[in-house]
Each structure stands twice: as C-alpha cells, then as structure tokens.
C-alpha positions as CSV (number, residue, x, y, z in Angstrom):
1,M,-16.9,4.8,17.0
2,T,-15.3,8.5,16.8
3,S,-18.2,11.4,16.8
4,I,-18.0,14.6,15.9
5,G,-20.9,16.9,16.6
6,G,-23.0,13.7,18.0
7,A,-22.2,12.0,14.7
8,E,-20.4,9.1,14.1
9,M,-17.2,10.1,11.5
10,V,-16.7,6.9,10.1
11,D,-19.2,3.7,10.4
12,W,-16.5,1.1,10.1
13,N,-19.2,-1.3,10.1
14,L,-21.1,-0.3,7.3
15,A,-17.5,0.2,5.5
16,V,-16.9,-3.8,5.3
17,A,-20.7,-4.5,4.7
18,T,-20.5,-1.6,1.7
19,A,-17.4,-3.2,0.3
20,T,-18.1,-6.7,0.9
21,R,-21.7,-6.2,-0.7
22,F,-20.0,-4.8,-4.3
23,V,-17.1,-6.2,-4.3
24,R,-16.8,-7.8,-8.0
25,P,-17.0,-11.8,-7.0
26,G,-13.5,-13.8,-7.8
27,P,-12.5,-16.1,-10.7
28,D,-14.5,-19.6,-10.4
29,V,-12.7,-22.1,-9.0
30,S,-14.0,-25.5,-7.2
31,K,-13.1,-26.4,-3.4
32,D,-10.2,-28.6,-4.5
33,E,-8.5,-26.3,-6.7
34,A,-9.1,-23.7,-3.7
35,R,-7.7,-25.5,-1.3
36,A,-4.8,-26.5,-3.2
37,V,-4.1,-22.6,-4.0
38,V,-4.5,-21.9,-0.2
39,A,-1.7,-24.4,0.5
40,E,0.7,-23.7,-2.3
41,L,0.6,-19.6,-1.3
42,R,1.3,-20.9,2.1
43,R,4.5,-23.0,0.9
44,H,5.5,-20.3,-0.8
45,A,5.8,-17.1,1.4
46,K,7.6,-19.8,3.6
47,S,10.2,-20.8,1.3
48,S,10.7,-17.1,0.0
49,E,11.9,-16.0,3.5
50,E,15.0,-18.0,2.6
51,H,15.1,-17.0,-1.1
52,V,15.1,-12.9,-0.1
53,R,16.9,-13.0,2.9
54,G,19.6,-14.5,0.9
55,F,19.5,-12.2,-2.0
56,T,19.0,-8.8,-0.1
57,R,21.9,-9.7,2.5
58,M,19.4,-7.1,5.0
59,I,19.2,-9.7,8.0
60,P,22.3,-11.6,9.2
61,E,22.4,-15.5,9.1
62,S,22.5,-15.8,13.0
63,H,19.2,-13.6,13.3
64,E,16.1,-15.6,13.7
65,P,13.3,-13.4,11.5
66,E,10.2,-12.3,13.5
67,D,6.9,-14.8,13.5
68,T,5.0,-13.1,10.8
69,P,1.6,-14.6,10.3
70,I,0.8,-15.4,6.8
71,L,-3.0,-14.9,6.2
72,V,-4.2,-16.3,2.6
73,V,-7.2,-14.2,2.7
74,D,-10.3,-13.9,-0.3
75,R,-11.4,-10.1,-1.4
76,A,-13.7,-10.3,2.1
77,G,-10.5,-10.8,4.1
78,W,-8.8,-8.0,2.5
79,I,-11.6,-5.8,3.4
80,K,-11.4,-6.7,6.5
81,A,-8.1,-6.6,7.4
82,N,-7.8,-3.1,6.2
83,V,-10.8,-1.7,7.3
84,A,-8.8,-2.6,10.8
85,G,-5.5,-0.9,10.1
86,F,-7.8,2.6,8.8
87,R,-9.1,2.3,12.1
88,E,-6.0,2.2,13.6
89,L,-4.2,4.4,11.7
90,L,-6.5,7.3,12.0
91,K,-8.0,7.2,15.7
92,P,-5.5,10.2,16.5
93,L,-6.8,12.2,13.5
94,L,-10.4,11.3,14.3
95,D,-9.9,12.0,18.1
96,K,-8.7,15.0,17.4
97,M,-11.7,15.9,15.3
98,Q,-13.9,14.7,18.0
99,D,-12.1,16.9,20.4
100,R,-13.0,20.0,18.0
101,R,-16.6,18.9,18.0
102,V,-19.4,21.7,17.0
103,G,-23.3,22.2,17.9
104,G,-25.4,24.4,15.8
105,P,-26.3,24.0,12.0
106,T,-22.5,22.6,11.8
107,G,-23.4,19.7,13.6
108,A,-26.6,19.1,11.8
109,V,-24.8,19.1,8.6
110,L,-22.2,16.4,10.0
111,G,-25.1,14.3,11.6
112,A,-26.7,14.5,8.4
113,V,-24.0,13.1,6.2
114,G,-21.6,11.5,8.9
115,G,-21.1,8.3,9.7
116,K,-22.9,6.4,7.3
117,V,-22.3,8.3,4.6
118,T,-18.4,8.3,5.3
119,G,-19.1,4.0,5.6
120,V,-20.6,3.9,2.5
121,E,-18.0,5.9,0.5
122,L,-14.6,4.1,2.2
123,G,-16.7,0.8,1.2
124,M,-17.2,1.6,-2.4
125,L,-13.4,2.7,-2.2
126,L,-12.3,-0.9,-1.0
127,S,-14.7,-2.5,-3.0
128,F,-12.9,-1.4,-5.9
129,L,-9.5,-2.0,-5.1
130,A,-10.2,-5.3,-3.0
131,S,-10.3,-7.2,-6.3
132,R,-6.7,-6.1,-7.7
133,V,-4.3,-6.2,-5.0
134,L,-2.1,-9.4,-5.1
135,G,-0.6,-9.1,-1.6
136,Q,0.0,-6.9,0.7
137,Y,2.1,-6.9,3.9
138,E,0.4,-5.1,6.6
139,T,2.3,-3.0,8.6
140,F,-0.6,-1.5,11.1
141,A,-2.2,-4.2,11.6
142,P,-4.4,-4.6,14.9
143,A,-4.8,-8.6,16.0
144,S,-7.7,-10.0,16.5
145,R,-9.4,-13.2,16.7
146,D,-10.2,-13.5,13.9
147,L,-6.8,-11.5,12.3
148,P,-3.4,-12.0,14.1
149,A,-0.5,-10.0,13.7
150,G,3.0,-10.1,14.6
151,V,4.4,-9.7,18.5
152,N,5.5,-5.8,19.2
153,G,3.0,-4.4,16.9
154,G,4.5,-6.7,14.0
155,G,2.8,-6.9,11.1
156,R,1.1,-9.7,9.5
157,L,1.1,-10.8,5.0
158,L,-2.0,-11.0,3.5
159,L,-1.9,-13.0,0.7
160,V,-5.0,-12.4,-1.9
161,A,-5.8,-15.9,-3.7
162,P,-8.4,-15.1,-5.7
163,N,-6.9,-12.4,-7.4
164,I,-3.6,-14.3,-8.2
165,V,-5.8,-16.9,-9.5
166,H,-7.8,-14.3,-11.6
167,V,-4.2,-12.8,-12.7
168,E,-2.7,-16.0,-14.1
169,R,-5.0,-17.1,-15.7
170,E,-5.7,-13.4,-17.2
171,L,-1.9,-13.5,-18.3
172,E,-1.9,-17.0,-19.1
173,V,1.4,-17.1,-17.4
174,D,2.6,-20.7,-15.6
175,P,0.3,-20.8,-12.3
176,H,3.4,-22.3,-10.1
177,D,5.8,-20.2,-11.1
178,F,3.4,-16.1,-10.6
179,R,2.3,-17.7,-6.8
180,L,5.7,-18.1,-6.3
181,W,6.6,-14.5,-8.2
182,V,4.2,-12.6,-6.1
183,C,5.4,-14.0,-2.8
184,L,8.4,-12.8,-3.2
185,H,7.8,-9.6,-3.6
186,E,5.8,-9.3,-0.7
187,E,7.9,-11.5,1.3
188,T,10.5,-8.4,0.3
189,H,8.0,-6.2,1.9
190,R,8.3,-8.3,5.4
191,T,12.1,-8.4,4.9
192,Q,12.1,-4.6,4.9
193,F,10.3,-4.2,8.1
194,T,11.5,-7.1,9.8
195,G,15.0,-6.4,9.2
196,V,14.9,-2.3,9.5
197,P,13.7,-1.9,13.3
198,W,13.2,1.9,13.0
199,L,11.7,1.5,9.7
200,R,8.4,0.8,11.1
201,D,7.9,3.8,13.5
202,H,9.4,6.4,10.8
203,L,6.5,5.7,8.1
204,E,4.4,6.1,11.0
205,G,5.9,9.3,12.1
206,E,5.6,10.4,9.5
207,I,2.2,9.1,8.6
208,Q,1.2,10.8,11.4
209,S,2.3,13.8,10.7
210,F,1.1,14.2,7.5
211,L,-2.3,13.2,9.3
212,G,-1.6,15.7,12.2
213,E,-1.7,18.7,9.6
214,T,-5.2,17.9,8.1
215,D,-7.6,20.6,8.5
216,V,-9.9,19.8,11.2
217,D,-12.6,22.2,11.2
218,P,-15.5,19.9,9.7
219,M,-17.3,22.4,6.8
220,T,-13.5,22.8,5.8
221,V,-13.0,18.9,5.3
222,L,-16.7,18.9,4.1
223,E,-16.0,21.4,1.5
224,R,-12.7,19.3,0.5
225,L,-14.6,16.0,0.4
226,R,-17.3,17.6,-1.8
227,E,-14.2,18.7,-4.4
228,A,-13.4,15.7,-4.3
229,A,-16.4,13.7,-4.9
230,Q,-17.5,16.1,-7.5
231,S,-13.7,15.3,-9.3
232,L,-14.7,11.3,-8.7
233,A,-18.1,12.2,-10.4
234,G,-17.1,14.3,-13.4
235,A,-19.1,17.3,-12.2
236,R,-16.5,19.5,-13.4
237,P,-18.1,21.3,-16.1
238,E,-17.3,19.7,-20.1
239,G,-13.9,21.8,-21.4
240,E,-13.4,22.9,-17.8
241,E,-9.6,21.5,-16.9
242,D,-9.1,20.0,-13.3
243,E,-5.7,22.2,-11.5
244,S,-3.2,19.6,-12.9
245,G,-5.6,16.3,-13.0
246,R,-5.1,15.5,-8.9
247,S,-6.1,12.7,-7.3
248,I,-8.4,12.8,-4.5
249,V,-4.9,12.6,-2.0
250,E,-4.0,15.9,-3.5
251,L,-7.6,17.9,-3.6
252,V,-7.2,17.4,0.7
253,Q,-3.5,18.4,1.3
254,T,-2.2,21.7,2.9
255,P,1.1,22.8,1.8
256,A,2.5,21.1,4.9
257,Q,1.5,18.2,4.1
258,R,3.3,18.5,0.7
259,E,6.5,18.6,1.5
260,I,5.9,15.1,4.2
261,L,4.1,13.4,0.9
262,G,7.4,14.1,-0.7
263,R,8.8,12.1,1.8
264,L,6.9,9.8,2.1
265,T,6.7,9.2,-1.7
266,A,10.6,8.5,-1.6
267,V,10.4,6.2,0.8
268,M,7.5,4.3,-0.5
269,S,9.6,4.7,-3.7
270,L,12.3,3.0,-2.2
271,L,10.2,0.0,-0.3
272,E,8.1,-0.6,-3.5
273,G,11.1,-0.6,-6.5
274,H,13.5,-2.5,-4.1
275,A,10.2,-5.4,-3.9
276,D,10.5,-5.5,-7.5
277,Y,14.1,-5.4,-8.1
278,V,14.2,-8.1,-5.4
279,M,11.7,-10.5,-7.1
280,D,13.7,-10.2,-10.5
281,G,17.1,-10.8,-9.0
282,V,15.9,-13.9,-7.0
283,G,13.3,-15.0,-10.2
284,P,15.6,-16.4,-12.8
285,D,16.8,-19.6,-10.0
286,V,13.7,-20.3,-8.8
287,V,10.7,-19.1,-11.2
288,P,11.9,-20.4,-14.1
289,S,9.3,-18.0,-16.4
290,V,10.1,-15.2,-14.4
291,G,10.7,-13.6,-17.7
292,E,7.3,-14.2,-19.4
293,I,5.7,-13.2,-16.1
294,R,7.1,-9.9,-15.8
295,E,6.5,-8.8,-19.2
296,K,3.3,-9.7,-19.5
297,F,2.3,-8.2,-16.0
298,Q,4.0,-4.9,-16.9
299,Q,2.0,-4.8,-20.0
300,R,-1.1,-5.4,-17.4
301,R,0.0,-2.6,-15.2
302,A,0.5,0.1,-18.1
303,R,-2.6,-0.4,-19.7
304,G,-4.9,-0.9,-16.6
305,A,-8.4,-3.4,-17.4
306,S,-10.6,-0.1,-18.9
307,R,-10.7,2.8,-19.6
308,L,-13.0,3.4,-16.1
309,D,-10.2,1.5,-14.2
310,L,-7.4,4.5,-16.3
311,A,-9.7,7.4,-14.6
312,L,-10.2,5.9,-11.2
313,R,-6.7,5.2,-10.9
314,K,-5.8,8.9,-11.9
315,L,-8.2,10.2,-9.5
316,L,-7.2,7.7,-6.6
317,G,-3.3,8.6,-6.8
318,L,-2.8,4.8,-7.7
319,D,-0.5,5.8,-11.1
320,A,1.7,7.7,-8.7
321,K,1.8,4.2,-7.5
322,L,2.8,3.2,-10.2
323,R,5.4,5.1,-10.8
324,Q,6.8,4.5,-7.5
325,Y,7.7,0.9,-8.8
326,R,9.3,2.2,-11.8
327,D,10.8,5.0,-10.1
328,G,11.9,3.1,-7.4
329,E,13.3,-0.1,-9.3
330,R,15.6,2.0,-11.3
331,F,16.6,3.9,-8.3
332,V,17.9,0.5,-6.6
333,R,19.4,-1.2,-9.7
334,A,21.5,2.2,-10.4
335,V,22.9,2.1,-6.4
336,V,23.2,-1.7,-6.8
337,D,25.1,-1.6,-10.3
338,Q,27.5,1.4,-8.9
339,V,28.2,-0.2,-4.9
340,G,27.3,-3.4,-4.8
341,M,23.9,-5.1,-2.9
342,D,26.0,-4.3,0.2
343,G,26.5,-0.4,-0.4
344,F,23.1,0.1,-1.6
345,N,22.3,-1.5,2.3
346,R,23.7,1.5,3.6
347,V,20.1,2.8,2.8
348,W,18.6,1.0,5.6
349,T,21.5,3.0,8.5
350,S,18.8,5.3,9.3
351,P,16.2,7.8,8.3
352,N,18.9,10.0,7.5
353,T,20.2,7.5,4.4
354,L,17.0,7.3,3.0
355,P,16.4,8.6,-0.5
356,T,14.8,11.9,-1.0
357,K,12.6,12.4,-4.0
358,A,15.2,14.2,-6.2
359,E,17.7,11.5,-5.0
360,I,14.9,8.6,-6.2
361,A,15.3,10.3,-9.8
362,K,19.3,10.7,-9.7
363,P,20.3,7.8,-7.6
364,A,24.2,9.0,-8.2
365,D,23.3,12.0,-5.8
366,W,22.1,9.3,-3.1
367,V,25.3,7.4,-3.5
368,A,27.2,10.7,-3.6
369,R,25.8,11.9,0.4
370,V,25.6,9.2,1.3
371,H,29.1,6.8,0.3
372,R,31.2,9.9,0.2
373,R,30.4,11.3,3.4
374,A,30.3,8.4,4.7
375,D,34.0,7.4,3.2
376,S,35.6,10.5,3.8
C-alpha cells in the first residue's frame, strides 16, 4: 500500500470488495448458456482479428500479430482487472504523494479519511461502471496469476459476458450478431496498440504528465475531492448553478492539466471513433443485422438507462466519452472519404501526425496539415 502521513492513500483490496459487493447482479442465465456465451465470444474475438486487419490495413500481412490474452470475464473479473490497472497507472503519483507525507493535524485528517474511505469511494465508482462496460482493451495491464497480459508490457482484451447478454436482450437484437459486433470494436483497439508500437508509450507519457501536474499538497487534494463529493451528493444549494456543470475529472484539474487533457481527448476521440468506424465498416460483410444493431445501440447511448444514469454520466465525465465516439467517428469518416484508408493511416505515423482537439472538429485542417506538408 502507498501511504501518506502514515495513512494508506488507497486500500485497493477494499475497493475490490466494495465494488464486488455493490455491483448489480447480471442477467439470469443457465450454466450451459453461460458456457456457450463464453465460447462464442472467444471465437468471435479470434475471428475479428482477420476482419479488422483486412479492413484497416494497419498491420502488414507478413507481420505476425502480438499474442494478446483474450479474457471473457464477469463483472467481478472486470473490477479486479481495472483495480490492478489503476494501481499500476497511479503508482508514480502515489509515490510522489508519499514523498510529501506530512505529520501533525494534516496527517491526522488523512489518517481518518485516508485509504479506507478512498477505497470505498473507488469501489462505489467501479460498481457503477462494472455493469455498463461491454468490452475493454486494457492498455496498461500488469500481469498476474489470475489476469495474464501480453508480453513486453502488452495489454489484454476483456469481454464482459453478462453485460453483453444484458444489452443484447434489452435491445432485442440477434445475440450472435451483437456479440461479433462488440468484438469487432474491441479488436480494433487491440489492433491500434499492437499495430502502432509508439502509441502505448505516448499515451502513458501524456497520462503521467497529467498526473504529474496534480497538486500533491494533501489538503489541496482533500479540498478538491470534497468539492467533487459535494457535487456528486447534490450538496450545492438549490438554484445555485455549478461553474459549468463540470465533471469530477474537471474539478480536480489545474490549468496545465487542462492543456494535457485537450491532447488526451483528441487521441481518445480518434481511437474510439476509429473503432466505431471499423465495426460499422466491417459489419455489413459479417454482421447481417448491423444496421438494426447500430440504430438501437445509438438510441441507447443517447438516452441512458435513467435520469440518475444521465446525471452520473455527466458528473463522471462519461458524457464526454459519448461525444468522443461521435466526434471521432465523424473525423475518421471525413478523412477516409477525402484521402482513402491509406491516407487516413498516416495518422499513425508519429505523435506529430495525431489530430489536435480542434482538428477532430475540422478534419480538413488535419488533411491540410499532414498531407499537404508530406506531399510538398
């Protein structure tokens, strides 16, 4: 455990226990049906490799793809994997805070609210998310006995079986088509990181720069977390507007972090939009009901499950992720329409050819910058 002032900053085991306890139960399925779903998802994940590679042309045919583990998990398995990822990614920040450990009253405050409270809060957040994520390519995945990862720091592909079954039933779509459609999206993320060797290190560098700009004064951190908690609890007096409906992520930002976040937002919009574009591009050839699935899934994304769900999405910044899917897909589609798939793939040349946040909104500006400069 990383500690500060003698108090644990995050009780990771408590985070897992809390999330596992409070996560919603999955849909009712028999043991035979569960085994069949797991087997089919593994088959689809494997077959998606060829479909995605052929459509994107990101990886040469002679290149052997990295052996990334494919894990079909339940909600508890997704929680354990993500806590392990958080622990790995946040270690430099927590080590930095440990170096600034303090005693006296501040240390007492942290001792009172420290790791156990933080563990519970993280657990509650993960319990909310664990019933909503269909799949995930874990880029920063430490290997363990229960959770294998790729070689040389490679990631792993997670498919959350109960969530996939829940959504396919809710949408009343063909389950076999829907499972393949989800796998195409997640396989695209795997292709992005295995086909672009510098992408993982670049993204990790940006994230660590973002974390490195975090105020490490413990009382400042506590104050910002208090603001976020008040927003989550609706403690702001009725009629008093929040500064701009900011999310928790935005509440704990410094000006330097906002600049970094702008670059991260552009990259994530590209990755998510590209995955959506690919799953729909491949879809007509291998997913007969792709049109129906896309229409119903988009409607589900837009409306959310409830008013509480919409409020939490806004607060946690998940509405921004939905915009990333939409804006990123429009960027990819516009660029491919103008310069073709090979022309679009110049985006993967180096960090300098990634689109800016402004270029995501104006794809022609990216084409002008990258293609005209390269062709001149």
